[in-house]
C-alpha distance (Angstrom), angle and dihedral (degrees) to the residues before:
residue distance angle dihedral
M1 . . .
T2 3.80 . .
N3 3.80 123.0 .
S4 3.81 91.4 -105.4
E5 3.82 91.5 49.6
N6 3.80 90.4 47.5
N7 3.81 91.8 50.0
S8 3.81 90.9 48.5
A9 3.82 91.2 50.0
N10 3.81 91.1 48.6
E11 3.80 91.5 50.6
A12 3.80 91.6 50.0
G13 3.80 89.3 48.1
L14 3.79 91.9 51.8
D15 3.80 90.6 52.9
R16 3.80 91.4 48.2
M17 3.79 93.8 47.0
A18 3.81 90.5 49.0
A19 3.81 89.8 51.3
L20 3.80 91.1 49.3
H21 3.81 92.2 48.6
Q22 3.80 88.4 53.4
S23 3.82 91.3 47.5
L24 3.81 90.4 52.3
K25 3.78 91.2 49.9
V26 3.79 91.3 53.2
A27 3.82 89.7 49.5
G28 3.80 91.9 52.4
L29 3.80 94.4 -111.1
D30 3.79 126.4 136.2
G31 3.79 95.9 -160.9
F32 3.79 146.1 -1.1
L33 3.81 136.2 -150.1
V34 3.81 120.7 -133.5
P35 3.82 112.7 -172.8
Q36 3.79 126.9 -175.9
A37 3.79 90.9 -114.3
D38 3.78 145.6 101.2
E39 3.81 135.9 -150.6
H40 3.80 91.6 -80.4
Q41 3.83 98.5 53.8
G42 3.78 90.6 -136.8
E43 3.78 134.9 140.1
Y44 3.79 100.1 -106.2
L45 3.81 121.7 59.2
S46 3.77 127.6 -161.1
M47 3.80 117.4 -124.8
R48 3.81 88.8 -105.3
A49 3.80 90.5 60.7
Q50 3.82 95.8 49.4
R51 3.80 92.5 104.4
L52 3.79 96.0 140.8
R53 3.79 91.3 52.4
W54 3.80 92.8 46.8
L55 3.79 92.4 48.4
T56 3.79 101.1 44.2
G57 3.79 107.7 11.7
F58 3.82 91.0 -119.6
D59 3.81 107.6 141.7
G60 3.80 101.5 -175.7
S61 3.80 119.8 125.4
A62 3.82 95.1 -118.8
G63 3.77 134.1 36.3
T64 3.80 146.1 104.1
A65 3.78 127.6 -137.1
V66 3.79 122.2 -153.0
L67 3.78 116.5 -159.9
Y68 3.77 106.9 -157.3
A69 3.81 137.7 149.3
G70 3.79 93.4 -2.1
K71 3.79 93.6 -53.6
T72 3.80 137.2 94.0
Y73 3.81 121.2 -131.5
L74 3.80 116.0 -165.2
F75 3.82 116.0 -157.0
V76 3.83 113.2 -161.0
D77 3.78 137.0 160.7
G78 3.78 126.2 -109.6
R79 3.80 93.7 -83.6
Y80 3.78 91.7 67.1
I81 3.80 105.3 33.2
L82 3.80 92.1 97.5
Q83 3.81 95.7 39.2
A84 3.79 94.9 47.5
G85 3.79 92.4 40.2
Q86 3.79 90.7 57.2
Q87 3.79 94.0 41.3
F88 3.79 94.3 52.0
A89 3.80 100.2 34.0
D90 3.81 110.6 142.0
S91 3.81 91.7 5.6
A92 3.78 136.7 114.6
V93 3.81 90.2 -98.0
E94 3.80 117.5 92.6
V95 3.81 112.8 -156.7
R96 3.80 116.7 -145.4
H97 3.82 134.8 178.0
F98 3.79 109.0 -109.8
R99 3.81 92.9 -129.2
E100 3.81 100.5 41.5
P101 2.96 84.6 95.4
P102 3.83 113.2 -15.5
L103 3.81 115.9 -113.3
S104 3.81 95.6 -106.1
E105 3.79 91.8 51.0
W106 3.80 91.7 46.5
L107 3.79 91.3 51.3
G108 3.80 90.8 49.6
K109 3.79 90.3 54.2
T110 3.81 97.9 39.7
V111 3.79 109.3 36.8
V112 3.80 118.1 81.3
G113 3.80 122.9 -126.6
G114 3.80 112.7 -94.2
E115 3.80 93.9 29.4
R116 3.80 123.3 124.3
I117 3.81 122.8 -136.0
G118 3.79 115.9 -165.4
F119 3.80 128.2 -148.7
D120 3.79 139.6 172.3
P121 3.82 104.0 -115.4
K122 3.80 92.0 -156.3
L123 3.80 90.9 66.0
H124 3.82 100.6 52.2
G125 3.78 133.8 68.2
I126 3.80 118.6 -118.2
G127 3.80 93.4 -113.9
Q128 3.78 91.8 52.5
I129 3.79 92.0 48.9
E130 3.80 91.4 50.6
G131 3.80 91.3 50.9
L132 3.80 93.4 48.5
R133 3.79 92.8 46.1
K134 3.81 92.2 49.8
A135 3.80 91.4 51.2
L136 3.80 93.2 50.2
T137 3.79 99.3 41.2
G138 3.79 87.5 50.3
I139 3.81 89.4 66.8
G140 3.80 96.0 37.3
A141 3.81 95.7 -99.6
E142 3.81 127.0 124.7
L143 3.79 134.4 -125.4
V144 3.82 106.0 -147.4
A145 3.81 121.9 -156.9
L146 3.80 110.4 -145.8
A147 3.80 124.2 -148.5
D148 3.81 91.2 -148.0
N149 3.78 129.7 32.0
P150 3.83 107.8 -119.0
I151 3.81 91.2 -146.1
D152 3.80 90.3 65.2
A153 3.81 90.2 59.9
L154 3.82 90.9 53.5
W155 3.82 98.3 41.0
M156 3.80 97.6 84.3
D157 3.83 96.4 177.4
Q158 3.79 96.2 39.5
P159 3.83 108.8 156.3
D160 3.79 120.2 -109.8
P161 3.81 119.3 -107.1
P162 3.82 114.4 -84.4
S163 3.79 113.5 -83.8
A164 3.81 105.8 -168.6
P165 3.82 116.1 147.1
V166 3.80 119.7 -96.3
G167 3.78 121.6 -138.0
L168 3.80 140.1 171.9
H169 3.80 119.8 -94.9
A170 3.80 110.7 -127.2
M171 3.79 122.0 -114.8
T172 3.80 86.9 -121.5
Y173 3.80 86.7 74.1
T174 3.81 104.1 26.2
G175 3.81 95.8 48.9
R176 3.81 90.3 -155.4
S177 3.79 135.3 60.7
T178 3.79 124.0 -116.9
D179 3.82 89.1 -114.7
D180 3.81 91.6 56.7
K181 3.79 92.1 48.9
L182 3.80 93.0 47.5
S183 3.82 90.4 50.0
D184 3.79 91.4 53.7
L185 3.80 92.1 45.3
A186 3.80 91.0 49.3
A187 3.80 90.9 52.5
K188 3.80 91.0 50.8
I189 3.81 92.1 47.4
T190 3.80 90.4 51.2
E191 3.81 90.9 47.0
L192 3.80 89.1 55.2
G193 3.81 91.1 51.8
A194 3.79 94.0 -115.1
E195 3.78 131.8 128.6
A196 3.79 98.4 -145.0
C197 3.78 144.7 -4.4
V198 3.79 125.3 -136.8
F199 3.79 118.5 -142.2
N200 3.79 114.1 -159.4
Q201 3.81 98.2 157.8
M202 3.78 110.7 91.4
E203 3.81 92.9 -140.3
S204 3.81 90.7 59.3
V205 3.81 92.9 49.4
A206 3.81 91.3 47.7
W207 3.82 91.6 51.9
A208 3.80 97.7 43.3
L209 3.82 96.8 46.7
N210 3.81 99.2 29.8
V211 3.80 93.0 -124.8
R212 3.79 129.3 141.5
G213 3.79 132.9 -167.9
G214 3.78 142.7 161.8
D215 3.79 105.4 -115.5
T216 3.81 95.0 120.2
A217 3.77 128.2 56.3
N218 3.79 98.5 -127.7
T219 3.80 108.6 27.6
P220 3.84 132.1 43.2
L221 3.79 96.9 -112.9
V222 3.80 136.1 139.6
Q223 3.79 125.4 -141.5
S224 3.78 100.7 -114.9
F225 3.78 146.2 115.1
A226 3.78 133.7 -133.0
V227 3.78 136.3 -162.0
V228 3.80 114.9 -157.9
H229 3.80 115.7 -163.3
S230 3.78 130.5 -149.6
D231 3.84 90.2 -111.8
G232 3.80 91.1 61.4
Q233 3.79 95.8 -103.8
A234 3.80 120.6 127.2
D235 3.80 138.4 -160.6
F236 3.81 116.1 -146.7
Y237 3.82 115.8 -159.6
V238 3.80 111.9 -161.6
D239 3.80 142.4 130.7
R240 3.81 97.8 -86.6
R241 3.79 92.2 -154.7
K242 3.80 87.8 71.9
L243 3.81 95.6 57.2
E244 3.77 114.8 107.5
S245 3.79 118.9 -131.8
G246 3.78 112.0 -73.2
V247 3.80 97.2 17.2
E248 3.81 96.6 113.0
A249 3.80 92.1 48.4
G250 3.80 91.1 43.5
L251 3.80 92.1 55.2
G252 3.80 88.3 66.7
N253 3.79 135.5 -137.9
R254 3.78 93.9 -59.3
V255 3.82 94.5 66.2
A256 3.81 123.7 71.6
V257 3.81 115.5 -165.7
H258 3.81 120.3 -142.0
E259 3.80 135.3 176.5
I260 3.76 110.7 -93.4
């Protein structure tokens, strides 16, 4: 990226961050978390899920922005300290190492009691949410789960979700049928004393149901979810318009397909 392109991206980011700060104020929030993540917690994000990049211009593969008190704090790992530091030099974005201190600890020391910090619960793991909530409740602040991500309301040309076709992966390559895999998963779920297991990572869904797609740039995955039950039945949540002819029948009687 040239200097002029970088300056243009930074200016656009400043406008977007200012708009988001104003949106948070209207919603009665004092801050908001923007992770480089999607609903599947995987490595590769679709263009629609690149909210951190759209907001700030940061194009690294890992990072979390915290909008708070009129400023944006960008937490990145060691790979991006130099890159982000140069990109956001003399800007409204303060770059911080994600372990010095960790985000939850930083929030606990920075946020004021009574304040409300919003987050999109679809974009964070349960353990992370628990850690953030503990840090904030410990100082009398609140972590607020939002039904809708406020960035999506501001991102007027946000790309549509990926729409690559979904097909079945042949036994020649899988080595095992979906029924066999579901039987083994059901036995493990029962052994653990659970009634079901939720799969949100696309790799897990692809393996368990022997399906393949093209929703990510580097691996043949499909944006979807699955719930496998202790009786060996499974629910597959996917955009049905993407299923190739014969996929639903090929999944067998154990798998019920639902709209995502």
